[in-house]
C-alpha positions in Angstrom: 189.8 172.3 -82.3 190.3 175.4 -84.4 192.6 178.0 -82.9 193.3 181.6 -83.8 190.9 184.1 -85.3 188.0 183.0 -87.4 189.4 184.0 -90.7 192.4 181.7 -90.2 190.9 178.3 -89.3 190.1 175.8 -92.0 188.6 173.0 -89.9 185.6 175.0 -88.8 182.0 174.4 -90.0 182.3 177.7 -91.9 184.9 180.0 -93.4 185.0 183.8 -93.5 186.1 184.5 -97.0 186.2 188.2 -96.4 185.2 190.8 -93.8 185.7 194.3 -95.0 185.3 197.4 -92.9 185.0 200.5 -95.0 184.1 204.2 -94.8 183.2 206.9 -97.3 184.8 209.6 -95.2 188.1 211.2 -96.1 188.0 209.9 -99.7 187.2 206.4 -98.7 189.1 203.7 -96.9 188.7 199.9 -96.4 190.5 197.1 -94.7 189.8 193.3 -94.5 189.6 192.5 -90.7 188.8 188.8 -90.9 192.0 187.9 -89.1 190.9 190.1 -86.2 187.5 188.6 -85.7 186.9 186.2 -82.8 183.1 186.0 -82.9 180.2 187.1 -85.1 176.5 187.0 -84.0 173.8 187.6 -86.6 170.1 187.9 -85.5 166.9 187.2 -87.5 163.5 188.0 -86.2 160.0 187.6 -87.6 159.0 191.0 -86.3 161.9 192.8 -87.9 162.4 193.4 -91.6 166.1 193.6 -91.1 169.0 191.8 -89.5 171.0 192.9 -86.5 174.3 191.6 -85.3 177.5 192.0 -83.4 181.1 191.4 -84.3 183.9 190.9 -81.7 187.5 191.9 -82.7 190.8 191.2 -81.0 192.7 194.4 -82.0 196.5 194.5 -81.7 196.8 196.7 -84.8 195.5 199.9 -83.4 192.3 199.6 -85.5 190.2 201.9 -83.3 192.7 204.8 -83.5 193.6 204.4 -87.2 190.0 203.9 -88.5 188.6 206.8 -86.5 185.2 205.2 -85.8 182.3 207.6 -85.6 179.4 205.2 -86.4 178.0 204.5 -89.9 181.0 202.5 -91.1 180.2 199.7 -93.5 180.9 196.0 -92.7 180.6 193.5 -95.5 181.1 189.9 -94.6 181.2 186.8 -96.9 180.6 183.4 -95.2 180.8 179.9 -96.7 179.9 176.5 -95.3 183.0 174.4 -95.0 181.6 170.9 -94.7 180.2 170.5 -98.2 181.8 171.1 -101.5 180.3 173.7 -103.9 178.3 175.5 -101.2 177.0 179.0 -102.1 178.7 181.8 -100.2 176.5 184.3 -98.4 177.5 188.0 -98.5 175.8 190.4 -96.1 176.3 194.2 -95.7 175.9 195.9 -92.3 176.5 199.3 -90.9 178.2 199.9 -87.6 175.3 201.2 -85.4 177.6 201.7 -82.3 180.6 200.5 -80.5 179.1 198.6 -77.6 182.4 198.3 -75.6 186.1 198.2 -75.8 188.2 196.4 -73.2 192.0 196.4 -72.7 193.4 192.8 -72.6 197.0 194.0 -72.0 199.1 197.0 -72.9 199.0 196.3 -76.7 195.8 194.4 -77.2 192.1 195.4 -77.0 188.8 193.7 -77.5 186.2 195.6 -79.5 182.4 194.8 -79.8 180.6 196.5 -82.7 176.8 196.5 -82.9 175.6 196.0 -86.5 172.5 197.0 -88.5 171.7 195.5 -91.9 172.1 197.9 -94.8 168.4 197.9 -95.6 167.6 199.3 -92.1 170.4 201.9 -92.3 169.1 203.1 -95.7 165.5 203.1 -94.4 166.7 205.3 -91.5 167.7 208.1 -93.8 164.7 208.0 -96.1 161.3 209.6 -95.5 158.0 208.6 -96.9 155.3 211.2 -96.9 153.0 210.5 -99.9 149.8 208.8 -101.0 149.6 205.2 -102.2 146.6 203.3 -103.7 146.3 199.5 -104.1 146.2 196.3 -102.1 148.3 196.2 -98.9 150.8 194.0 -100.5 151.1 196.2 -103.6 151.6 199.3 -101.4 154.3 197.6 -99.3 156.0 196.3 -102.5 156.0 199.8 -104.0 157.5 201.4 -100.9 160.2 198.8 -100.7 161.1 199.0 -104.4 161.0 202.8 -104.5 162.9 203.7 -101.4 165.1 200.6 -100.7 165.5 199.0 -104.1 164.6 195.6 -102.6 162.7 192.6 -104.0 159.9 191.3 -101.7 158.4 187.8 -101.8 154.7 187.6 -100.9 152.6 184.6 -100.2 149.7 184.6 -100.6 147.2 187.5 -101.3 145.7 189.2 -98.2 142.0 189.6 -97.3 142.0 193.4 -97.5 141.3 194.8 -101.0 142.2 198.1 -102.6 142.9 201.0 -100.3 144.2 204.5 -100.4 146.8 205.4 -97.7 148.6 208.6 -96.8 151.9 207.6 -95.3 152.3 210.0 -92.4 156.0 211.0 -92.4 157.6 207.5 -91.7 160.8 205.8 -92.7 160.1 203.2 -95.4 160.4 200.1 -93.2 158.2 201.8 -90.6 155.6 202.5 -93.3 155.7 198.9 -94.6 155.3 197.5 -91.1 152.4 199.9 -90.4 150.6 198.6 -93.5 151.5 195.0 -92.6 150.1 195.3 -89.1 146.6 196.1 -90.6 146.8 193.2 -93.0 145.4 189.6 -92.5 144.6 186.6 -94.6 141.0 185.7 -95.3 140.7 184.0 -91.9 142.2 186.8 -89.8 145.7 185.4 -89.4 148.4 188.1 -89.3 151.3 188.8 -91.6 155.0 189.0 -90.9 157.6 191.1 -92.7 161.1 189.8 -92.3 164.6 189.5 -93.6 166.9 186.4 -93.7 170.6 185.7 -93.7 170.8 183.8 -97.0 169.7 186.5 -99.4 169.0 190.2 -99.8 165.2 189.9 -100.2 162.4 190.8 -97.9 159.6 188.3 -97.2 155.9 189.0 -96.4 154.2 185.8 -95.2 151.0 185.1 -93.2 150.8 182.9 -90.2 148.4 180.5 -91.9 151.1 179.5 -94.4 153.6 178.9 -91.7 151.2 176.7 -89.7 150.6 174.5 -92.8 154.3 173.9 -93.5 155.7 170.5 -92.9 158.5 170.4 -90.4 161.9 170.5 -92.2 163.2 167.8 -89.9 160.1 165.6 -89.5 162.0 162.4 -89.7 165.0 163.6 -87.6 163.5 165.8 -84.8 165.7 167.9 -82.5 165.7 165.9 -79.3 166.7 166.6 -75.8 167.6 163.3 -74.4 170.9 162.1 -73.0 169.9 158.5 -73.6 169.6 158.9 -77.4 173.3 159.7 -77.8 174.1 156.1 -76.9 171.5 154.4 -79.0 171.9 153.0 -82.5 169.2 155.2 -83.8 170.8 158.4 -82.5 171.6 159.5 -86.1 167.8 159.8 -86.6 167.7 162.6 -84.1 169.5 165.9 -83.9 170.7 166.7 -80.4 169.6 169.8 -78.5 172.7 171.1 -76.8 170.8 173.2 -74.3 167.5 174.9 -74.0 165.6 177.6 -72.1 161.9 177.4 -71.2 160.9 180.3 -69.1 158.4 183.2 -68.9 155.7 181.1 -70.5 151.9 180.7 -70.1 151.2 184.2 -68.9 147.4 184.0 -69.3 146.8 186.9 -67.0 148.6 189.3 -69.3 146.6 188.0 -72.3 143.4 188.5 -70.4 144.3 192.1 -69.3 145.3 193.0 -72.9 141.9 191.9 -74.2 143.2 188.8 -76.1 140.8 186.3 -74.4 137.5 188.1 -74.1 136.9 191.8 -74.9 134.6 194.3 -76.4 135.9 196.5 -79.2 134.3 199.7 -80.2 135.1 201.2 -83.6 134.1 204.9 -83.9 133.4 206.0 -87.5 134.5 209.6 -87.8 132.7 210.0 -91.1 129.2 209.3 -89.8 129.6 209.4 -86.0 128.4 205.8 -85.6 130.0 203.4 -83.0 130.3 199.8 -84.2 130.6 197.3 -81.3 132.3 193.9 -81.8 132.4 191.3 -79.1 135.4 189.0 -79.1 135.8 185.4 -77.8 139.2 184.0 -78.6 138.1 180.4 -78.3 135.2 180.6 -80.8 136.3 183.5 -83.0 140.0 182.5 -83.3 141.0 179.0 -82.2 137.9 177.0 -83.0 137.7 178.7 -86.4 141.3 177.9 -87.5 140.9 174.4 -86.1 137.9 173.9 -88.4 139.8 175.2 -91.3 142.6 172.7 -90.8 145.5 175.1 -90.0 146.5 172.6 -87.2 148.0 169.2 -88.0 146.2 166.0 -87.1 148.6 165.3 -84.2 149.0 168.8 -82.9 145.7 170.6 -82.3 145.4 171.1 -78.6 145.7 174.9 -78.9 147.3 176.8 -76.1 144.2 178.4 -74.6 142.9 175.9 -72.1 139.3 175.0 -72.9 137.1 175.1 -69.8 138.7 177.9 -67.9 136.0 179.6 -65.9 135.5 182.0 -63.0 132.4 182.0 -60.8 131.0 179.3 -63.3 131.4 181.8 -66.2 133.8 180.9 -68.9 136.7 183.3 -69.1 136.1 183.9 -72.8 132.6 185.3 -71.9 134.1 188.0 -69.7 134.7 191.3 -71.5 137.9 191.9 -69.6 138.6 195.1 -71.6 136.7 197.6 -73.6 139.0 198.8 -76.4 138.0 201.9 -78.5 139.5 202.6 -81.9 139.0 205.3 -84.5 137.8 204.2 -87.9 136.4 205.8 -91.0 134.2 205.0 -94.0 133.5 206.4 -97.4 136.4 208.8 -97.2 137.4 208.0 -100.8 135.0 207.0 -103.6 137.3 204.4 -105.2 139.1 202.8 -102.3 139.0 202.1 -98.6 141.2 203.7 -95.9 143.7 201.6 -94.1 141.4 200.9 -91.1 138.1 200.9 -93.0 136.0 197.7 -92.8 132.7 196.7 -94.3 131.1 194.8 -91.4 131.6 193.1 -88.0 133.3 190.1 -89.6 135.9 192.3 -91.2 136.6 194.2 -88.0 136.9 190.9 -86.1 139.7 189.7 -88.5 141.9 192.6 -87.2 141.1 191.6 -83.6 141.8 187.9 -84.3 145.2 188.9 -85.9 146.3 190.7 -82.7 145.2 187.9 -80.4 146.9 185.2 -82.4 150.1 187.2 -82.6 150.1 187.3 -78.8 149.1 183.7 -78.2 151.8 182.6 -80.6 154.4 183.8 -78.2 152.6 182.5 -75.1 154.6 179.2 -74.9 158.1 180.0 -76.4 161.1 177.8 -76.1 164.7 178.6 -77.0 167.0 175.7 -78.1 170.6 175.7 -79.1 171.7 173.3 -81.8 174.6 172.8 -84.2 174.4 175.3 -87.1 175.4 172.8 -89.7 171.8 172.2 -90.8 171.3 175.9 -91.3 174.4 176.7 -93.2 173.2 178.8 -96.1 172.2 177.3 -99.4 169.8 178.9 -101.9 166.8 179.0 -99.5 166.4 180.1 -95.9 166.0 177.4 -93.3 165.4 179.6 -90.3 162.7 182.1 -89.4 159.2 181.4 -90.8 160.0 177.7 -91.2 158.8 174.9 -89.0 160.9 172.4 -87.1 160.0 169.4 -84.9 161.3 169.3 -81.3 161.0 166.3 -79.0 161.4 166.2 -75.2 160.8 163.0 -73.3 158.6 163.1 -70.2 159.8 162.7 -66.6 158.6 159.2 -66.1 161.1 156.9 -67.8 159.6 153.8 -65.9 156.2 154.3 -67.4 154.7 150.9 -68.4 153.8 152.3 -71.8 157.5 153.0 -72.4 159.2 156.3 -73.0 156.6 159.0 -73.9 157.1 162.6 -75.0 156.4 165.7 -73.0 153.5 167.1 -75.0 153.9 170.5 -73.4 157.4 171.2 -74.6 157.4 168.9 -77.7 155.8 169.9 -80.9 156.1 171.4 -84.4 157.3 175.0 -83.8 157.6 178.0 -86.0 161.1 179.5 -85.9 160.4 183.0 -84.6 163.9 184.3 -84.1 167.5 183.1 -84.5 170.9 183.9 -83.3 173.7 182.7 -85.5 176.8 182.3 -83.4 180.0 182.0 -85.4 182.9 181.5 -83.0 186.5 180.2 -83.1 185.5 176.7 -82.1 182.2 176.2 -84.0 179.0 177.4 -85.5 175.9 177.0 -83.3 172.5 178.6 -83.6 169.9 179.5 -81.0 166.3 179.2 -82.2 163.5 181.0 -80.5 160.5 178.7 -81.3 156.8 179.4 -81.0 153.6 177.4 -81.4 149.8 177.8 -81.1 149.0 174.2 -80.2 150.5 171.2 -78.4 150.8 167.6 -79.5 147.9 165.4 -78.6 149.2 162.5 -76.5 149.4 159.3 -78.5 152.3 157.6 -76.8 155.9 157.5 -77.9 157.0 159.2 -81.1 
């Protein structure tokens, strides 16, 4: 087992090559604190175009007093995988958002926990966007990111919405980009996500449809929660789940109350005073449509709205559980649409489908903890936005058909959020995984 601070050990899955804390105050000052670090946590999330993190220090060098923390200090860390030769180091820059806590261990030693915010979010916080943009949603987002944050953005593929003219109403750049993104869908109404990853400094704009069509990265070696597999000859074909959390799932009532199952939407056009009414049925308008268009794989298409739900012999999807009114506009500009302008009922419905699918995607989440070795850097991200296969065995090991899988918890999941946990002993990762459909039972896998 590795002992001592992270920067010292050489038998770990990773090495901290440097961890520099610096400030521009008082003429500038910097210090490499890698020998003081005991733990680093770095968080990625599909709903956030920036990383967050925390670093834990064991301070016996009077760092707090000497550095004169006041927030906004820069923390630049370079990490490298230690189990493969020639791996590409990853360098990330954060700013100290706050000191979460300090605790005295003894008279001369103190633990310090710093909350971190990726540099792109810190820079966005000091910039203000209050101007007009014209173009497709992806072009506008790209222009904002380039102009104010000097970041590259990877986009795949083109959205359904065409050219528009948008006045950004006094927002920070990342807020403005997220505002545009939230009104953007693909041609079938699937939502977009704007996010940042650990392995590079780019931003990514990707629609849910592309994620659903990805092959699982570990299709032949699924992450498996099974004590029995560890003693079998084929255990190397499976990656072991260390622990998992499966709670707060299947809240159908909240989805109904929020208008994600059946609802009526009213779009009031301020230009002509006309109210456009759109009725929404999640089964037919969303799930059946994306099933017909082959977004689901052949062995995982039992989508997570239970077909056949009814009340008083009326299908739940036929109830208009909410009436939701929204302000819209039309023909404001001669050459382009406004951000919320749509041409017909079908176009309005795409925005409704987008919201519903976002919420259904997080209806059945599961969090697993696994070894971080498979996610140790490289030239492409292997975390959020990617798909992994997870297998849980069912609770009837004596079934005459042999060991079968738990189709509720098993499946091909989109990685929705991650927590990279670099500690003295090891590098583990927690993956918050989400899916829209379950495996169809076909026996053992």
